[in-house]
N, C-alpha and C positions, 0 to 999 in steps of 0.2 A: 405542302411544305415538308422538308425533311430537316429534322434537328439533331446534329452531331455533336457529342460532348466527348471531352478527354479529361482525365483527371489521374495524376499521380498519387496514390492512395497511401504510400509508404505502409505497406501491408495491408492485404484485403480485410482483416480482421479490425484494423484500426478505427475507420469511421462506423463500424458496426458496433464497437465498444462505446463510442460516444453517444450512439443513438440508444443502445440497450445495454449499460453497464452490467446489470445483474443478470444478463441471459446470454452469457458467453458461449455457452454449451450448445445451443441451438441457433446461433446467430444466422441470419439469413440475409441475401442481397435485396430482398424486395423493397425493405424501406429506403435504401439508397437509390435504387431505380425509380421509385415513385417521386422522390424529392427532386431528382434532377431531370425526369421527364423527357429522356431522350429517345429517339429512334434508335439511335445507335450510340452505345457508351462504350468508349476505349478506356481501359485501366492500364496503369504501369506500376511496376514495382509491387507487384501482388505479394511476394515473398511467400508463396505456398508451392508446395510440390504435390505430385499427383496423388501419393499415399495420404497426404494430409487434406486432401479436397474433400469437403463434406457435401452431402446432397442439397442442404439448404443454401449453400453457397453458389452451387454449380447450377442446380435447376430451379428456374423460377417460372412460375406459370405466366404465359403470354411472352415468353422471350426464349431465344435460342443463345447458347454461349459457346465460347471458344477459348482455349487456354494453350499458353505456351509456357512450359515450365523450364527452369533451370537444371540443366543435366550435370552440373558440376558442382554445384553447393546446395545444400538444404537452407531454405529461408532466405533465399537471395534472388533479386532481379524478378523475371516474370511478367508476362503482359496478359491481359484478358479482354474479350470483346464481347458486349452482350447487344444482341438485335431483337427489337421487338418482331413478333411473328409477322406482322405486316411489313417489315423490312429484311426478311430473311435472305441470306445470300444465296448465290448460286455456286458458289466456290469458295473455300477457305484453305488456308495454307500457313503453316507454321515455319518460320524462318524466311531469310532473303536469298539463300543459296539455291533452294530446290532440293538439297540433300535430306531435308526433312519432310519433304512432300508425300502424301500417301500417293498410291498407285492410280486412284480415280479421285475426281473432286479437287484438284488442285488449280491454282490460278494461272501457272505457266508464265511466260515471256520473261526470260532471266538475263537477255543480253549478252555481252562478251565478258566473260569472267576468266579469260585464259590467264591473266596475271596472277590470279589467286590459286595457290595449291588446294588439293583436297582437304588437308589437315588444316590449313587456315580457315577455309571456308566453314568447316566443321566447327573449329574454335569459335568463330564469330557467331555461329548459330545455337551452339550449345547453351549459351547463357540466357536463353529464352528472352529475347529483347524485341522480337519483331513478328507480328501476326497480321496477315493479309486476309480480307474479306473482299469478294466481288460480288455487286449487286447490279441488278436490272433497274434502270431508272427512266422516267418518261417527263420530258420538259412540257412547258406550258404550251407548247405548238403541237404536242403529242407525238414527238419524235422519240423513239426509244434508243438510250445509249447505255454503255458499261461504265460503272463507277467502281474503281479499286480504291480500298481504304488500307492505307498502310499503318498500324499502331506500331509505334515504336518507342522503346525506352532506351536512349542512347548512352553510351558508357560515361562515366566520369573519369576525367583526367587528374589523379592523384598526383599532387607535386612531388611527393617523396618517392613515386613510381614511375620513372619515365617510360617503362614499356606500356603502360596503360595510355599514354598519349598516343602512341604508335597505334595501339588497338583501337582507340576511339576515331583516329583518323580512318583507320582501314574499313571500319564499320560505316562512317560517312560515305566513303568510296563506292562501298558496296551498295548501300542504300540508294545512292544516286543512279548507278548503272541499273538497278532493278527499276526504280521510278521512271526513268527515261526510256527503258525498254517498254514499259507498259504504255507509255504515251505514244511511243513509236507503233505500237499494235492497234492504237485507235481507241484506248480506254481513256476516261478521265480519270484523274489520280489525285487523292487526298493524302497528305502525310501529316499525321498529327500524333501530339504525345510529347515526351519530355526529350528535348534535344540537347539538354546539359550544356547551353551556351546562350548567354545574353548577347543578342546580336549588336545592337546599338549602344552607345553612351546613354540614350534616354531609357534604355532596358536594364540599367544597373544603377543603384542609388549611389554608389562611390566609384564610379567609372573614372573618375579624374585621378584619384590616388593610386589606380592600378597601373603598374608599369607596363608599357606596351599594350594597352588594352585592345587597339585595332589591329595589332599585328599578331594576336593571338592566331594559331591555326584554324582553331574551329570557327572563328569569325571570317577568316578568309574563305574557308569553304562555304559559309552561308552566303558571302558575297557573290560567289559564282553560281550558286544555287538560285537565288532569289533575284526578282526584278526590282530595279529601283523605281519606286513610284513617281520621282520627278525625272525620270531618264531623258536625256535630249538624243538627237540623232547621232549615231555613231557610239554611242555608250552601250556598255553590256545589259543584254536583256535575258534574265534568267528564265528557266522554263516554269517557275512556281512563284507564288505572291504570299508574302506574309499577310493573311487576311486581317488579322487584328489591325496592323498600321495602314491597310487599305481603307478600313472605316474610321479609324482614330489615329491619324498619322502624328499628330503633335500632343497626345494624352500623355502627360507626365506621371510619375509614380505609378503606373499601371504594372504592378508585379505580380507574379505568380507563384513564388517560392521564397520563404523566410526562414532564416536560422532559428531553430527551436532552442539551442543552446543559449544564445544571448537575447531572446525573446523579442526579435526585431519585427515581428508581426503586429504587435501592439501598436507600434509607431510607424508601421509601413515602411520599412527600409529593407528591401528584398532586391529581387531580380526577376525578369521575365525570360524563363528558359522554357515554357510550355507554350506550344504554338498550334495552329491550324494552317497548313500550307496548302494551297490548291493550284493546280496549273492554270495558266492565265486564261485560256478560254473558258474554263469552267467558273472562275470567280467574277470575271467580267459579265458572264451571261446569266448566272443562277444565284450567286451569293447575296443574300438580303442583308445579313448582319455577321458580325464577329463579335463575341463578349468574353468577359472574365466573370467569374462568380467569387470574389474574395470573401463574401459573407458565409459561404459553405465551409464549416469547419471539419475536422476530423484527420487531418493530415498537415504535414508541413508545406504542402501545394495547395493551390485551389483550381477548381475545374475551368476549363476554357472550352469554347464551342462556337459554333456558327450554325445559321439557317439557311438552306438552300430552298430555291423556289421550284423544287421538282417533287414528283412522286415516286415513292418505291414500288416496285413490282415485286412482289415475294415469290421466292422459289418455291415450286411444288412440294420438293422435300429437301431438307437441310442436308449439307454436305458431310462427308464421313467424319470429319474433324469435330463435330458438334458434340458437346459433352454427354447429350443424352444417348448418344450411341456408344459411350464406353461401357465394358462390361459390368463395373462396378455401379452403373446407375440404370443400365438396361435391363437388369434382372437375368442376364444370362451367365453371370460369374458365379460358379460354385462356392457354397458356403461350406463350413466345417461341418454343419449337420448332414449335408450330403454324403460325407465320407462315414458318418457313424450310423445312418438309418438309410435302407434302401429306399429310394424315392418312391418306388411303384410297388406294391404288394397286391398279389392275386387274391381275389374274393374266396372266402373260405366257406365252405357249407357247414351247416349246423351239426351234421353228423360227424364231419371230420374233426369239429371243435370238441364234440364229445369224446372221440378217441382220443385227441390229443390231451384233454383234461385228464383221461383215465391213466393214459401213460405217463402223464407228469406226476400224477398222484403216487403211481407205482414205483417210479424212479425216485421219488423223494423218501418213500419208505426203506428202500434199499440203501440210500445215502445216510439215513438216520442210523439204520442198522450197523453200516461200516463205520460210523463214526463212533457209536458206543464201543466198537471193537477196539479200536485204535486210539481212543482217548486215554491221555495219562491219568492216573490215580491222583487225586489232589493230595498235597502234602498235608500231613498230621499238624493239627493245631499245637502250637508251642515248640515245634521241631525247629531247631537252630539250622537245619539243611534244607527246610522248606523254602518255597518261594516268598519273598516279601511283597508287601501290597504298597502301592503307591504312596498311601498316606503315611507310611513308616518312615519316609525319606524327610516328611515335614514336622514329625514329632520330636521335640528335644529329648536327649537322653536324660536318665534320672540324675545322674551326676551333674550335669550341667545346669539343670532345673534347679537343684539345690544351690549350686554355687550363685546363680543368678537371683535367687530371692534375697540374698544378702545385700545385694546393690541396690543402691537409692538412685532412681532416676533424676537427671538434672531437670530443674524447672525452667523449661523452654520459653515460658512467658516472661520470667525474669531477665532471661538474657536478651530478649528482643526489645522488651521495653522497661525503661527504669520504673521502681517501685514509687506510687504516688503516697505522700504521706497520708495517716488515716484521718486526722482531722481535717484535711482538705477534701478528702473524699465524702466524708460525712456531710461537708457543707454544700456539696453540689448534688443536683438531681441526676436521674439516670441518664438523661439526653446529654448533660454537660460532661458527664463522666466518659460517655462512649465517644464524643468529640474530642475530648483531650488525649484520650488513648489512641485514637485515629492520627492526631497530629503528632504525637510522640512516636508513633511507629514511622510515619512519614519523614519526620526529621532524621530518625535513626538512619533508614535506608538511604537517605541523601546524603549523609556522612559517610556511610560505608561504601556506596557505589559512586558517589560524586556525580558526573554528568558532564556533557559537553561544555566547554567553556563559551562564554558570549562571543559572538562574532564581533569582530573590530568595526568601527564606523569608517566608512570612506571619507577622505579628505575633501572631496568637492561638493557632497550633498549632504554629509553627516549622517548617513543612514547605514544600517547594518548590511554588511558585505556578503557576497555569497563565497563558498569555497569551491575552486576547481582542481583538476588534476592536469598535470602535464602529460599527454599523450604521445607527443613528437619524440621519435627515437633520438637519444643524446644523453649527456650526462644527468640532466634533470628529469628524465622520464620517470613518472610515477610520484613526483614531488607534488605537494599540495600547496595552493597560493589563495590569497583572497583578492576579490575585485568588487567593484560597484554592482550592485544587483539590478541597476536599471537596465533597460534594452539599450542595445548598440546604436548608436546613430551619429550624425555629425556633430562637431563641436559647437556648432552655431545653434543646435537645439537645445534649449534648457532642459527639456525632459529626458534627454539621453545620458547615458553614464558618463561618469568622469574618467580620468585616467588613472585612477587609485590602484596600486599594486602592491602587494605585501607577502612575502614568503611565510608560509606556516612553519612553525617550530616543531622540529621532530618531537613526538611523545616519548 
């Protein structure tokens, strides 16, 4: 059996902080890999660049890993694939276009990309959104086949930036060209990861209220890519199958992503935008199950995966893209110490050591004599022209000292806490006096510093609100407002938030 898992981790350190919140400096991937127990684990939105990648994150015993980094922005995008050594790939490649492929060890099979310019292809690959690994597998009947896994983190279409929708659709198109070219070359293909599109109304909790849901360009693209499970003669048959809907065609509220701002995961109001897509022949012949893991926390997404009835044939040597071959992890990168100390020193005989010691002692005597000659005579004590010592700059002058002795320092204790009547102090014990003084100090600082005003109560549930900030560009950008603190959901659910809204008064 081959177990494949995909997870948008929203930053490779996020789930690790959930596992070990007090061990952020030496965070390692081993606990996450052990929990998911996948032969091949594909991660999206790692948000790590190569210079920030540490050895505990990249090198895990029993695994070989592959990373694709964003070349445009730091802490943005990025994908990674971890393979058990028993499922080591025969080839690995970064990007979809082939422009980032190494000279050897690449996957190949690019298809016809003439409609893309070199600049556009490089822009689509430079955000670190695709990583391909190619594996040898053996089916139950003993036949050897090639399986290519495409780990993708597809772009999000920001409504305020129309150019990002164009970028997303071009990325989709390039992904489809590459996947179909691999199929045409005889390889089985799995596309898995965050596609950033909820395909059907059943895959979104609020699809009814979204205008033109099924007319969305991303959903139309998925219609052309995927086969309908209930297709009839003459209808479109895509090259790939949504494996989760293949095994769970009518499962409702099967979501993989939730809003962290509105807390919708608690009530399970989200969307299913993470997929494991397999080519038709592979799914029909080898897939045993496709699943979601909503109980796994650490990200705004949950892992998804599938089980195939095939065995992996590991490569004898990992491809060059493997992180263990990077100079910083393979031990070939020079350190600063190498530039300061000669790495190899010839053995020195005992006689040469004695000669060197005698020469050194003689040189030291000459240097001391030379220093005695050129050393300046120290200044006379009490001389006004002599060099001052450092402590002289910290000693007050005699005139200032005499003036300061006539000043009476204020009683800071009286300023902070009001004086307690003598008869009241005498009537209380030491513990009671200390307690009263602490309360007086607390009341004093509260009166001086004030504090945040209490949150208003929402009109629907009568509970304290939460404060939000308008981030959308416009006249209200930056303004604060109050809204219900409950998670967002349909109005028919009494556990969801009400429609309370109140602008915050400027301070």
